[in-house]
C-alpha positions as CSV (number, residue, x, y, z in Angstrom):
1,M,71.5,94.5,234.7
2,H,69.5,97.5,235.2
3,A,67.7,99.2,232.4
4,G,69.8,101.5,230.7
5,M,73.0,99.8,232.0
6,E,73.3,97.7,228.8
7,N,73.4,100.8,226.6
8,Q,76.3,102.5,228.3
9,T,78.4,99.1,227.8
10,T,80.8,99.1,225.1
11,P,80.3,96.0,223.1
12,S,83.9,94.1,223.3
13,S,85.4,92.9,219.9
14,A,85.1,88.9,219.3
15,H,88.0,86.8,220.7
16,C,89.1,84.0,218.6
17,V,91.7,81.5,219.5
18,V,94.1,80.4,217.0
19,L,95.6,77.2,217.3
20,A,98.5,75.9,215.2
21,Y,100.3,72.4,215.1
22,P,103.7,73.2,216.0
23,A,105.4,73.3,212.9
24,Q,106.6,76.2,210.9
25,G,105.0,75.3,207.5
26,H,101.5,75.0,209.7
27,L,101.8,78.3,211.7
28,N,102.5,80.4,208.7
29,P,99.1,80.3,207.0
30,L,97.3,80.4,210.3
31,L,99.5,83.5,211.2
32,Q,98.6,85.3,208.0
33,F,94.7,84.2,208.8
34,A,95.1,85.4,212.2
35,K,96.5,89.1,211.2
36,R,93.8,89.5,208.8
37,L,91.1,88.6,211.5
38,N,92.7,91.0,213.9
39,H,93.0,93.8,211.1
40,R,89.3,93.5,211.1
41,G,89.0,94.3,214.7
42,V,89.2,90.6,216.0
43,K,90.7,90.0,219.2
44,I,93.4,87.0,218.4
45,T,95.3,84.8,220.7
46,L,97.7,82.8,218.9
47,V,98.5,79.4,220.7
48,S,101.3,76.7,219.9
49,T,103.4,74.3,222.2
50,H,105.5,75.6,224.9
51,F,108.4,74.2,223.5
52,F,107.6,75.6,219.6
53,W,107.7,79.0,220.9
54,K,110.8,78.8,222.8
55,S,112.2,77.5,219.9
56,I,111.6,80.5,217.3
57,S,112.3,84.0,217.6
58,T,108.6,85.6,218.0
59,K,110.1,88.8,217.1
60,Q,110.6,88.3,213.7
61,L,107.0,87.2,213.2
62,S,105.8,90.7,214.1
63,L,103.1,89.6,216.5
64,S,103.1,92.7,218.2
65,S,99.2,93.0,217.8
66,L,98.2,89.5,219.1
67,T,98.5,87.7,222.3
68,I,100.6,84.5,222.4
69,E,99.8,81.5,224.6
70,S,101.0,77.8,224.8
71,I,99.5,74.5,225.7
72,S,101.8,71.8,226.3
73,D,102.5,68.5,224.0
74,G,103.7,66.5,226.7
75,Y,107.7,67.3,225.7
76,D,107.8,70.9,226.9
77,D,111.6,70.9,226.8
78,A,112.4,69.1,223.3
79,G,109.3,69.1,221.6
80,Q,108.9,66.1,219.0
81,E,112.7,65.4,218.9
82,G,112.2,64.5,222.6
83,A,110.1,61.8,221.7
84,E,110.9,58.3,220.8
85,S,109.3,58.5,217.0
86,L,106.4,60.7,215.9
87,K,104.2,58.1,216.6
88,V,105.0,58.2,220.4
89,Y,104.9,61.9,220.2
90,L,101.4,62.6,218.7
91,E,100.0,59.9,221.3
92,K,101.0,61.9,223.8
93,F,100.4,65.2,222.2
94,W,96.8,63.9,222.0
95,E,96.4,63.0,225.6
96,V,98.0,66.1,226.9
97,G,96.9,68.7,224.4
98,P,93.2,68.4,224.9
99,Q,93.8,69.4,228.6
100,T,96.2,71.9,228.4
101,L,93.9,73.6,225.6
102,N,90.9,73.5,228.2
103,Q,92.7,74.9,230.9
104,L,94.0,77.8,228.6
105,L,90.2,78.3,227.6
106,H,89.1,78.6,231.3
107,K,91.9,80.9,232.0
108,L,90.9,83.4,229.4
109,A,87.2,83.4,230.7
110,E,88.4,83.9,234.1
111,S,90.9,86.7,232.9
112,G,87.4,88.5,231.7
113,C,88.3,87.9,228.2
114,P,86.6,84.7,227.1
115,A,86.9,83.3,223.8
116,D,84.3,83.0,221.4
117,C,85.7,80.7,219.0
118,V,88.6,78.5,218.2
119,V,90.2,78.2,214.9
120,Y,92.4,75.3,214.9
121,D,95.0,73.7,212.4
122,S,93.0,70.5,211.4
123,F,95.8,68.4,212.1
124,L,94.7,68.9,215.4
125,P,91.1,67.4,215.0
126,W,90.7,67.1,219.1
127,A,90.7,71.0,219.5
128,L,86.9,70.7,218.1
129,D,85.7,68.6,220.6
130,V,87.2,70.7,223.7
131,A,85.9,73.8,221.9
132,K,82.4,72.5,222.0
133,D,83.0,71.0,225.6
134,N,83.4,74.9,226.1
135,G,80.4,76.1,224.1
136,L,82.4,77.8,221.8
137,V,82.2,77.9,218.0
138,G,84.9,75.4,216.2
139,A,86.6,75.9,212.8
140,P,89.6,73.6,211.5
141,F,91.8,75.5,209.0
142,L,93.1,73.4,206.7
143,T,96.5,74.4,205.9
144,Q,97.1,72.5,202.3
145,S,94.9,73.3,199.1
146,C,91.6,72.4,198.0
147,A,92.7,69.9,195.7
148,V,95.0,68.1,198.4
149,N,92.2,68.3,201.1
150,D,89.4,66.9,198.5
151,I,92.0,63.6,197.8
152,Y,92.5,63.2,201.2
153,F,88.9,63.5,202.1
154,H,87.9,60.7,199.6
155,A,90.5,58.5,201.1
156,H,89.0,59.1,204.6
157,K,85.5,58.2,203.3
158,G,87.1,55.0,201.5
159,L,85.6,56.7,198.0
160,I,89.8,56.1,197.3
161,K,90.7,52.9,198.0
162,V,94.1,52.4,199.4
163,P,96.5,50.9,198.0
164,L,95.5,52.3,194.5
165,S,94.7,49.8,192.2
166,E,93.0,51.9,189.4
167,E,94.7,53.5,186.7
168,K,92.7,57.0,186.4
169,Y,91.0,58.6,189.6
170,L,88.3,61.4,188.6
171,L,87.1,63.4,191.8
172,P,84.8,66.4,191.6
173,G,86.4,69.6,190.3
174,L,89.7,67.8,189.6
175,V,91.3,66.9,186.4
176,E,91.8,63.0,185.5
177,L,94.2,62.0,188.0
178,E,96.9,58.9,187.9
179,P,98.1,57.2,191.2
180,C,101.6,59.1,190.4
181,D,99.5,62.4,190.7
182,M,98.3,61.5,194.1
183,P,100.1,63.0,197.6
184,S,103.1,60.6,198.3
185,F,101.0,59.3,201.5
186,I,98.5,57.7,199.1
187,S,100.6,56.9,196.1
188,V,103.2,55.1,197.8
189,Y,100.9,53.8,200.4
190,G,102.4,52.6,203.8
191,S,105.3,54.6,203.3
192,Y,104.5,57.0,206.0
193,P,101.9,55.4,208.0
194,V,101.9,57.8,210.9
195,V,101.6,60.7,208.8
196,W,99.2,59.2,206.6
197,Q,96.8,58.5,209.7
198,L,97.4,61.9,210.8
199,V,95.9,63.6,207.5
200,V,93.2,61.4,207.2
201,D,92.0,61.9,210.7
202,T,91.9,65.5,210.0
203,F,88.4,64.6,208.6
204,A,87.2,62.2,211.6
205,N,84.8,64.7,213.5
206,I,84.8,67.8,210.8
207,G,80.8,67.1,210.3
208,K,80.6,68.9,213.7
209,A,82.4,72.3,213.0
210,D,80.6,75.4,212.8
211,W,83.3,76.4,209.6
212,V,85.6,74.8,207.4
213,L,88.3,77.4,206.5
214,S,90.9,76.2,203.7
215,N,94.3,78.0,202.9
216,S,93.8,78.6,199.2
217,V,93.1,81.5,196.6
218,Y,89.5,80.7,195.3
219,E,89.9,82.0,191.8
220,L,92.8,79.3,191.7
221,E,90.7,76.5,193.1
222,E,87.1,77.9,192.3
223,E,85.8,74.4,190.7
224,V,87.0,72.2,193.2
225,S,86.2,74.5,196.1
226,R,82.7,74.4,195.3
227,N,82.6,70.6,194.4
228,S,84.4,70.0,198.1
229,N,81.8,72.0,199.7
230,T,79.2,69.9,198.5
231,T,80.9,66.6,198.4
232,L,81.9,67.8,202.7
233,H,78.4,68.5,203.4
234,H,76.3,65.6,202.0
235,A,79.3,63.3,203.1
236,C,79.5,64.7,206.9
237,Y,75.6,65.4,207.5
């Protein structure tokens, strides 16, 4: 580049790929986050699966200011309903999803509008590996409250033993909990084994993330948020 040309170039805004797990309850918080980023001048490419976008009305979501893209979960014509079970669906999604997300990132780069970062639903931890393989910033978005994520993280690290055997549990930033206060995947251990693995695997590679984002109101969960950040930092690194 010749001297002086750089000053004539208008800096482009950051481009964030936001990847949502294909379920309405997961899309909504990520969508609101994406809109807030977009309002601040960040270009957003909102991504979910082929079938999920076909199954909902994107017009009702007011996505005019966002770019919509899709990846494959291996069941483009039927989504999860096309699989024999949730376990089979996730196994296929975990095989196909990383490949098609990688293809999407390459397509965006070749189009002249490369992504700078990937914010992904924490249910899709493999998205962080794809982001890092492409030299991008990666950040999981925890769609549940800090309190719930704090419990799952301690279960992931083995600090909460399952099946539950203690009468009381005291976690940093939380009030004393009884087994019945825990999420059902923990309190009734074995009742939803596939979902249990899904929520616990959320933290499998979180130590590699550049940022960790949570769907919460800080003023409502200030203490658990502060303690969770400290616990996560010391446990992951």
